[in-house]
C-alpha positions in Angstrom: -1.1 27.4 8.0 -4.1 25.0 9.1 -5.7 27.1 11.7 -3.9 25.1 14.4 -5.6 21.8 13.4 -3.5 18.7 13.6 -3.1 17.0 10.4 -4.7 13.6 10.3 -2.5 10.2 8.8 -4.0 10.5 5.5 -3.0 14.0 5.1 0.3 13.2 6.2 0.7 10.3 3.7 -0.4 12.5 0.9 1.8 15.5 1.8 4.7 12.4 2.3 4.0 11.1 -1.2 3.9 14.9 -2.7 7.2 15.7 -1.1 9.1 12.6 -2.1 8.0 12.7 -5.6 9.2 16.3 -5.9 12.5 15.5 -4.4 12.7 12.3 -6.9 12.3 14.3 -10.1 14.8 17.0 -9.2 18.7 17.1 -8.8 20.5 15.5 -7.0 18.4 12.1 -7.3 17.9 13.0 -10.7 21.3 13.1 -11.5 22.1 10.0 -10.0 19.3 8.4 -12.3 20.5 10.0 -15.1 24.0 8.5 -14.7 22.2 5.2 -14.5 20.2 5.9 -17.8 23.3 6.7 -19.6 24.9 3.2 -19.0 21.3 1.5 -19.2 19.3 3.8 -21.9 16.6 1.3 -22.0 14.5 -0.7 -19.4 12.0 -3.2 -20.7 12.3 -1.4 -24.2 11.5 2.0 -23.1 14.0 5.0 -22.3 15.1 4.9 -18.7 14.8 8.1 -17.6 11.0 8.3 -19.0 10.1 5.2 -16.7 11.6 6.9 -13.8 9.9 10.3 -14.5 6.5 8.7 -15.1 6.4 6.5 -12.4 6.9 9.3 -9.8 4.6 11.7 -11.9 1.9 9.1 -11.9 2.3 8.0 -8.1 1.8 12.1 -7.4 -1.3 12.6 -9.5 -2.7 9.1 -8.2 -2.0 10.3 -4.5 -4.2 13.6 -5.5 -7.1 11.4 -6.9 -6.9 9.3 -3.6 -6.7 12.2 -1.3 -9.8 13.8 -3.1 -12.0 10.9 -2.2 -10.4 10.1 1.5 -9.8 13.2 2.9 -12.9 15.1 4.6 -11.4 18.5 4.1 -11.3 18.1 0.5 -14.8 16.8 -0.3 -17.2 19.1 -2.3 -20.2 19.3 0.3 -19.9 20.9 3.6 -20.4 18.8 6.8 -23.1 20.8 8.6 -23.0 18.5 11.8 -19.2 19.8 12.1 -20.2 23.7 11.6 -23.4 23.1 14.4 -20.9 22.1 16.8 -18.6 24.7 16.9 
């Protein structure tokens, strides 16, 4: 997996957001939202189900963008100091 390395807090948060986002746009959660959307087709003038899906897709995309900036292992430039210490 990760070479025996323990995940940092930021990596755990990123993984949790991705897993929660995946669960929220698939059954059985989506079935509950769909039932609500049938009763209330519009929320603030927009389709309810569309708002639900777009919210979770945006949350996952935003977490990817933040993770790219914050997580050191995802940075483009290698950290040569860490390589020398090993």
